[in-house]
C-alpha positions in Angstrom: 32.2 74.5 78.1 30.7 73.2 81.0 29.3 74.1 84.3 30.5 72.8 87.7 30.3 73.0 91.5 32.6 74.8 94.1 30.3 75.5 97.9 27.2 76.3 97.1 27.3 78.3 94.0 27.9 77.0 90.2 30.1 77.8 87.8 30.4 78.0 83.6 33.1 77.4 82.0 34.5 78.5 78.3 37.1 79.3 76.1 37.0 82.7 73.9 39.4 83.7 71.1 42.2 80.3 73.3 41.5 81.7 76.6 39.8 80.4 79.2 37.1 82.2 81.1 35.2 80.8 84.5 32.3 83.1 85.8 30.1 82.3 88.7 26.5 82.6 88.0 25.1 81.2 91.2 23.3 78.5 93.5 20.5 77.1 90.7 22.6 74.5 88.4 19.7 75.6 85.4 20.7 79.9 85.7 24.1 78.7 84.9 23.3 76.2 81.9 20.6 79.1 80.8 24.4 81.6 80.9 26.6 79.2 79.5 24.3 78.3 76.3 24.1 82.0 75.9 27.8 82.5 75.8 27.5 80.0 72.9 25.6 82.3 71.2 27.5 85.4 71.5 30.8 83.9 70.7 29.5 82.2 67.4 28.1 85.3 66.7 31.0 87.5 67.5 29.2 89.4 70.3 30.8 88.6 73.4 33.1 91.1 74.9 33.2 93.3 71.5 35.6 90.5 70.0 34.2 91.5 67.0 36.1 94.7 66.8 39.4 93.0 68.1 40.6 92.6 64.6 44.0 90.9 64.6 45.8 94.6 63.3 49.8 95.0 64.8 50.8 98.0 65.6 53.4 99.0 62.3 50.0 98.6 60.5 48.3 100.8 62.5 50.7 103.4 62.7 50.6 103.4 58.7 46.9 103.6 58.7 47.5 107.0 62.0 50.3 107.9 59.3 48.3 108.1 55.6 44.7 108.8 57.6 44.2 111.2 60.0 47.7 112.9 60.4 48.9 113.9 56.9 45.7 114.9 56.1 45.1 117.1 59.4 48.2 118.3 60.9 50.9 120.3 60.0 52.9 118.7 61.8 52.6 115.2 60.2 56.6 114.9 60.0 56.7 115.0 63.5 54.2 112.4 64.5 56.3 110.7 61.5 59.4 110.4 64.2 56.8 109.4 66.8 55.3 106.3 65.1 58.9 105.5 64.2 60.0 105.3 68.1 56.6 103.5 68.9 57.2 100.9 66.2 60.8 100.2 67.7 59.6 99.0 70.9 56.1 97.8 70.1 56.6 96.0 66.7 55.2 93.0 66.2 51.9 93.3 68.4 48.8 93.1 67.9 47.5 96.7 68.9 44.5 94.7 71.1 47.2 92.9 72.9 49.1 96.0 74.2 48.4 96.5 78.1 49.3 99.5 80.0 52.3 97.5 81.8 53.2 97.8 78.5 53.4 101.7 77.5 54.7 101.6 81.4 57.8 99.8 79.9 57.8 102.0 77.2 57.9 105.3 79.6 60.5 104.0 81.6 62.8 102.9 78.6 62.4 106.2 76.7 63.1 108.1 80.0 66.1 106.5 80.0 67.5 107.9 76.7 65.4 111.4 75.9 63.5 114.5 78.1 60.2 114.2 80.4 58.7 116.0 77.7 59.7 114.3 75.2 58.6 110.9 76.0 55.5 113.0 77.3 55.0 114.1 73.0 55.4 110.3 72.6 52.3 109.1 74.9 50.3 111.8 73.2 50.3 110.4 70.0 50.1 106.7 71.0 47.1 107.8 72.8 45.5 110.0 69.4 46.3 106.5 67.5 44.2 104.3 70.0 41.4 107.3 70.0 42.1 106.9 65.9 41.4 102.7 66.3 38.2 103.0 68.4 36.9 105.5 65.8 37.2 103.3 62.7 36.3 100.3 64.5 39.6 98.4 65.2 40.2 98.9 69.0 37.7 99.2 71.8 39.7 100.8 74.8 42.9 103.3 75.3 45.7 101.5 77.1 47.6 105.4 77.6 44.5 106.5 79.7 45.6 104.6 82.7 49.1 105.2 82.3 51.0 108.7 84.3 52.5 110.9 82.4 55.7 112.8 83.8 56.1 115.8 85.6 57.3 118.7 82.8 59.8 121.3 84.3 58.6 125.2 82.7 59.5 125.6 80.1 63.0 128.1 79.2 61.9 131.9 79.0 65.0 133.2 76.2 64.6 136.4 74.9 67.0 139.2 73.3 68.5 142.3 74.8 68.0 145.3 73.0 72.0 145.2 72.5 71.8 141.9 71.1 68.8 142.7 68.8 71.1 145.1 67.6 73.7 142.7 66.8 71.9 139.9 65.4 70.2 142.8 62.7 74.0 143.9 61.7 75.0 140.4 60.5 72.3 138.7 59.3 72.1 138.7 55.6 69.7 140.9 53.6 66.5 138.8 53.1 67.1 136.9 56.7 67.1 140.2 57.9 63.6 141.7 56.9 62.4 137.9 58.2 64.4 138.2 62.2 62.6 142.2 62.5 59.4 140.2 60.9 59.8 137.4 63.8 61.1 140.4 66.6 57.9 142.8 65.7 55.0 140.6 65.5 55.6 137.5 67.2 55.2 135.4 64.4 56.0 131.8 64.1 58.7 130.6 61.3 56.5 128.8 59.6 53.6 131.3 59.7 56.3 134.1 58.3 58.1 131.8 55.0 53.8 130.3 55.0 53.3 134.7 54.3 51.9 136.1 50.9 51.4 139.6 49.1 47.4 139.0 50.0 47.7 138.3 53.7 49.1 141.1 54.4 46.6 144.3 54.8 48.7 147.7 54.1 45.9 150.3 54.0 44.3 148.5 57.3 47.7 147.7 58.3 47.3 144.5 59.5 48.6 140.9 59.2 46.5 137.7 58.2 47.6 134.8 59.6 45.0 131.9 58.2 47.0 128.4 59.2 48.1 128.4 62.7 49.3 126.0 65.1 46.0 126.0 66.2 44.1 125.7 63.3 42.7 129.5 63.9 42.6 132.5 61.8 44.5 134.8 63.7 45.1 138.9 62.6 48.1 141.3 64.2 48.1 144.5 64.0 51.9 146.2 62.5 53.2 149.5 62.5 54.6 151.8 59.9 58.0 150.5 60.1 56.8 146.5 59.9 54.9 147.8 56.5 57.3 149.8 54.8 59.9 147.1 55.7 57.6 144.1 53.6 57.4 147.5 51.1 60.8 146.8 50.7 60.1 143.2 49.8 60.7 142.4 46.1 57.6 140.5 45.1 58.7 138.2 42.5 55.4 138.2 39.1 55.7 133.9 39.4 55.6 133.2 43.0 52.8 134.7 45.9 55.4 134.3 48.8 56.8 137.6 50.1 59.9 135.8 51.1 61.7 133.7 48.0 64.6 134.1 46.8 65.8 136.2 43.5 64.9 133.5 41.0 61.3 133.0 41.9 61.7 129.6 44.4 60.0 130.0 48.1 62.7 130.4 51.1 62.0 126.6 52.8 64.6 126.8 55.6 67.2 129.2 56.6 68.9 127.2 59.8 72.5 127.8 59.2 72.5 131.2 58.5 70.5 131.5 61.4 73.3 129.6 63.1 75.9 131.3 61.5 74.4 135.0 62.4 73.7 133.8 66.1 77.8 133.2 66.2 79.0 136.0 64.6 76.6 138.5 67.5 78.1 136.5 70.0 74.4 135.2 71.1 74.8 131.9 72.5 72.0 129.9 73.4 69.2 130.3 71.1 66.7 130.0 68.9 64.7 131.1 66.0 61.2 130.7 68.0 63.1 132.9 70.9 62.8 135.5 68.7 58.7 135.0 69.5 59.5 134.8 72.7 60.8 138.3 73.1 58.8 139.4 71.4 56.3 139.2 73.8 58.7 139.5 76.8 59.0 143.5 75.6 54.6 143.6 75.4 54.9 142.2 78.6 57.6 144.8 80.0 55.5 147.7 77.9 52.4 146.9 80.0 50.0 145.7 77.9 47.7 143.2 79.3 48.3 139.4 79.3 44.7 139.1 78.0 46.0 141.0 74.7 49.3 139.3 74.7 47.2 135.9 74.8 45.0 137.2 71.6 48.0 138.9 69.8 50.2 136.1 70.3 47.4 133.0 69.3 48.1 131.3 72.3 44.9 128.8 72.7 45.4 128.6 76.4 46.4 131.3 78.8 48.2 129.0 81.1 51.1 129.5 78.2 50.4 133.1 78.8 51.1 133.4 81.9 54.6 132.3 81.3 55.3 135.9 80.9 53.6 137.2 83.8 56.9 137.2 86.0 57.9 139.9 83.6 54.6 142.4 84.6 55.4 142.1 88.4 55.3 146.0 88.8 51.6 145.9 86.2 49.7 145.0 89.9 51.2 147.8 91.5 50.8 150.4 88.6 47.0 149.8 88.6 46.8 149.6 92.5 48.6 153.0 93.4 46.0 154.5 90.2 43.5 152.8 91.7 44.4 154.3 95.2 45.2 157.6 93.8 41.0 158.3 92.7 40.2 156.7 95.7 41.7 158.3 97.9 40.2 161.4 98.5 37.2 159.5 99.7 38.6 158.0 102.9 41.7 160.4 103.5 40.3 164.1 102.6 43.1 167.0 101.5 43.2 169.6 104.1 42.0 173.4 102.9 45.8 175.0 103.6 47.4 171.7 101.9 49.0 173.6 99.2 50.5 170.3 97.0 49.5 166.9 96.7 51.6 163.8 96.2 53.0 162.5 92.9 53.4 158.9 92.0 56.7 157.6 91.1 56.4 154.1 91.1 59.9 152.6 92.1 60.0 151.0 89.2 61.0 154.4 87.5 64.1 155.1 90.1 67.1 153.8 89.5 70.0 153.8 91.5 72.2 156.1 89.2 69.0 158.4 88.5 69.6 162.2 89.1 67.3 165.7 88.7 69.4 167.5 86.4 66.6 170.1 85.3 64.8 172.2 88.3 61.8 170.1 90.5 59.2 172.8 88.9 59.9 171.9 85.5 59.7 167.9 86.1 56.2 168.2 88.3 52.7 168.0 85.5 50.0 170.7 87.0 46.8 168.6 86.7 44.3 170.9 85.8 41.3 171.7 88.4 37.8 169.5 88.0 34.6 170.4 88.9 34.7 169.9 92.7 32.2 165.9 93.7 30.0 165.6 96.8 31.9 163.9 99.4 35.6 165.2 98.4 37.9 167.8 99.0 40.6 167.5 96.5 44.2 169.9 97.5 44.3 173.6 96.0 46.9 173.7 93.3 48.7 177.2 94.5 50.2 178.8 91.8 53.3 180.9 92.2 53.2 184.8 90.9 
């Protein structure tokens, strides 16, 4: 350690953890000596540059700490975290945690992009970012290098849902227990894990509500059910030793039906489809039935409205219908009807008109006359003249 002069300024020269450090102090040699002495004390007390937090911990050890002390106790998806930590460890194994910088992570990102999709790489980077956040909380690291790394742009996810005819085909080829599970998924939008974790106390047949306590977003969710789903669940055999709704005859809880569902899809001649797409099917038919997107978000349990907006294109006519209703009610203000006008325009959205549409009954039988309403100041409603 020492001081030296370069030009008109004095510098100090010292080492920290084997690395040489130089600092420009100014034109005063005395000030340089004071700062150098201060650095010596800081290094001795392990307070300089937060080196007291730079514990020598290898990446693979941090990965185990993360899984055992955070992921497994707090996340239902800890097995996915286990896979992510495995891929990260293969790349960073043997490196000290605090030595890994943003450039190293960029190299990992580029390497993994050659093997998997951008979305998968982003999930792995999110897991790495989470690991560093926990390390900072636990006093093992001082900064998170992932914050400086730009994630890949992700295309909008696939949105696959079944047509009504496909739903019937799938229902007919499913075995007994799987048939009930498929119907519940299509009619409630419940996730696979939520269905298999469903217990009898979670079903309120009197109020016709299914309560999901453990959701993906860690929030309780209530799903209203109709008479059909109530009857379906009542037909399920309740095992005396098992509280779960879906279990085998011997009382064992159903853990997976991947092979049975795959076989059913093949028999129904349905391609490019997963069980999670049944949830998309439910949401799609909700939107196409005219349910507003905010209500869809609440029923589906989406934590972000952006997720629900994926289904907005299926409701391309809901804005048109809303404006037609508004226009029909305000029309009497802007364009009053004439007294001698015998009929009023009927709203007939384009969505109800098909190429093969034909009027098979007299037109008079298709028109539903509106009841008379008291006049409002400023309006002149059309008179409805009944034929004798």
